[in-house]
Rosetta silent file (secondary structure, phi, psi, omega in degrees, C-alpha in Angstrom):
SEQUENCE: MKERRGRASVASGTRKGCPPKLDKKVEEDLIAENQRLRMEIEYLKKLNALVQERIRRENGKSSYCI
SCORE:     score description
SCORE:     0.000 S_00000001
   1 L     0.000  118.355 -174.420   -0.058   -0.062    0.061 S_00000001
   2 L   -86.779  141.806  173.526    1.556    3.369   -1.179 S_00000001
   3 L   -85.019  127.037 -173.535    1.326    6.454    1.191 S_00000001
   4 L  -100.283  128.779  171.136   -0.299    9.432   -0.752 S_00000001
   5 L  -117.456  154.339 -178.016    0.778   12.935    0.089 S_00000001
   6 L    76.297 -167.614  179.848   -0.452   16.336   -0.914 S_00000001
   7 L   -78.693  155.651  172.317   -3.686   17.355   -2.582 S_00000001
   8 L   -77.250  145.773 -176.804   -5.713   15.199   -4.783 S_00000001
   9 L   -68.994  148.459 -175.495   -5.800   15.982   -8.510 S_00000001
  10 L   -72.507  143.266 -170.910   -8.716   18.026   -9.654 S_00000001
  11 L   -70.518  -35.051 -178.223  -11.471   15.976  -11.259 S_00000001
  12 L   -74.829  -11.404  175.530  -11.918   18.519  -14.179 S_00000001
  13 L    86.746    4.406  172.526   -8.507   18.075  -15.366 S_00000001
  14 L   -88.629  141.727 -178.498   -7.333   21.614  -15.368 S_00000001
  15 L  -100.137  135.494  176.795   -3.922   22.368  -13.828 S_00000001
  16 L   -69.268  138.299 -179.002   -3.382   25.261  -11.594 S_00000001
  17 L    87.490  -13.959  174.383   -0.790   27.736  -13.010 S_00000001
  18 L  -101.600  109.849 -178.333   -1.213   26.574  -16.632 S_00000001
  19 L   -70.711  148.585 -179.325   -3.103   29.178  -18.495 S_00000001
  20 L   -66.714  153.477  170.818   -5.712   27.948  -21.127 S_00000001
  21 L   -78.953  132.376 -176.622   -4.573   28.393  -24.680 S_00000001
  22 L  -106.762  150.737  166.577   -6.212   31.370  -26.448 S_00000001
  23 L   -57.547  148.718 -173.545   -6.766   31.875  -30.174 S_00000001
  24 H   -65.477  -36.626  175.281   -4.135   33.972  -31.625 S_00000001
  25 H   -68.041  -39.960 -179.330   -6.584   36.595  -32.820 S_00000001
  26 H   -60.751  -47.546  179.516   -8.196   36.714  -29.285 S_00000001
  27 H   -63.168  -38.832  177.865   -4.775   37.183  -27.777 S_00000001
  28 H   -61.886  -42.122 -179.480   -3.767   39.895  -30.145 S_00000001
  29 H   -66.136  -42.472  178.801   -7.049   41.721  -29.420 S_00000001
  30 H   -63.356  -38.738  175.756   -6.389   41.507  -25.650 S_00000001
  31 H   -64.084  -38.679 -178.945   -2.998   42.885  -26.015 S_00000001
  32 H   -69.856  -35.519  176.206   -4.126   45.714  -28.110 S_00000001
  33 H   -62.927  -34.232 -178.248   -6.915   46.577  -25.621 S_00000001
  34 H   -70.324  -36.198  172.501   -4.343   46.583  -22.841 S_00000001
  35 H   -61.090  -45.687  177.429   -2.244   48.960  -24.721 S_00000001
  36 H   -57.316  -51.991 -172.731   -5.144   51.301  -25.295 S_00000001
  37 H   -58.847  -44.790 -178.540   -6.150   51.145  -21.583 S_00000001
  38 H   -65.440  -31.584  168.775   -2.673   51.909  -20.546 S_00000001
  39 H   -68.763  -31.532  174.365   -2.440   54.835  -22.818 S_00000001
  40 H   -70.409  -36.250 -178.728   -5.797   56.167  -21.606 S_00000001
  41 H   -73.725  -33.945  173.910   -4.623   55.998  -18.068 S_00000001
  42 H   -69.498  -33.007  171.344   -1.445   57.921  -18.781 S_00000001
  43 H   -56.697  -51.669 -177.718   -3.462   60.560  -20.614 S_00000001
  44 H   -55.130  -45.581 -173.528   -5.825   60.861  -17.686 S_00000001
  45 H   -66.742  -38.635 -179.791   -2.899   61.242  -15.282 S_00000001
  46 H   -67.233  -42.054  179.162   -1.259   64.016  -17.450 S_00000001
  47 H   -59.476  -51.923 -179.746   -4.655   65.804  -17.818 S_00000001
  48 H   -59.417  -36.192  177.790   -5.249   65.590  -14.044 S_00000001
  49 H   -71.613  -35.741 -179.488   -1.753   66.949  -13.283 S_00000001
  50 H   -69.962  -41.240 -176.295   -2.313   69.872  -15.719 S_00000001
  51 H   -72.029  -41.418 -179.069   -5.751   70.678  -14.137 S_00000001
  52 H   -64.186  -45.783  172.112   -4.241   70.477  -10.584 S_00000001
  53 H   -54.098  -54.293  175.134   -1.521   72.869  -11.769 S_00000001
  54 H   -55.497  -40.053  177.203   -3.941   75.359  -13.151 S_00000001
  55 H   -64.367  -48.986 -179.172   -5.967   75.310   -9.967 S_00000001
  56 H   -51.530  -52.402  177.776   -2.928   75.722   -7.946 S_00000001
  57 H   -66.594  -31.384  172.407   -1.894   78.845  -10.062 S_00000001
  58 H   -63.396  -50.785 -174.498   -5.500   80.338   -9.949 S_00000001
  59 H   -65.053  -35.818  175.290   -5.656   80.001   -6.249 S_00000001
  60 H   -73.670  -29.987  165.678   -2.237   81.645   -5.790 S_00000001
  61 H   -65.307  -45.186 -174.098   -3.291   84.705   -7.977 S_00000001
  62 H   -60.968  -32.448 -171.926   -6.417   85.265   -6.172 S_00000001
  63 L   -78.318  -16.048 -177.615   -4.757   85.529   -2.832 S_00000001
  64 L   -92.678  -10.468 -173.814   -2.252   88.283   -4.154 S_00000001
  65 L   -93.607   30.436 -167.349   -5.147   90.440   -5.496 S_00000001
  66 L   -91.501    0.000    0.000   -6.412   91.751   -2.276 S_00000001
C-alpha cells in the first residue's frame, strides 16, 4: 500500500498555473486593448496633473489680488 501525500488531483483536469490556450486573434485583441487602456490611463494622469497645476496657479493669483 502506497502512502499518498499532498492534494488530490482536480477532477475537471485543469492544472493550476497553466493558463488555457487562447486563439491567436483573441490574444492579439487583448494585447491591443491592454495597450489602449494603458495609454488612456497615462493621458488621464497627465490631464489631471495639468488641471491641478492650473487650480494651484489660480488660487495663488487670487490671494495676491487683495
